[in-house]
C-alpha angles and dihedrals in degrees: 000000000000119000100210136034123194113206117181094323099322119106117214123196110230120208136174107231118191118223093015091137090052090060098058109346094261123119093211143014140197117214107198096184093066099021098243137139123202127197128189110236091222092058132091087271099195092052093044092049092050089045092054091044089058088057090052089052091052088054095045092051093040092231130150111276116261114232115262095247092058094042089053092047092050092046093048090047093053093047090051093046093050092045093049095045111047090162088061090052091051092047093048092051091048092049095045094050101032094107092050092071092231127130125239087246090058092048091049091049091050092048091050092048092051091048093058 
């Protein structure tokens, strides 16, 4: 799991919090007051992280919150799309970092290093 998430200029700490779902029935939570995102380790972590990221985007853009059912559907949809289309992931990474003069191999190595 990542430890930080930057969303439109705001850095969120990301932590894995055991038994989070036992507290209130949710697999993840976003705490705006201290810029943190928590994910239960027993959850579908990619979907929960994307779900919570959507909430951080709502906050960053100062838009009305989307209901939880739709946030979950959008998050699940994106995780499925990215998982089913690795070429799209590669292309997105290349496009996002093309002006940084780094290779995809360097980006992948950096991502792997940050993940460990």
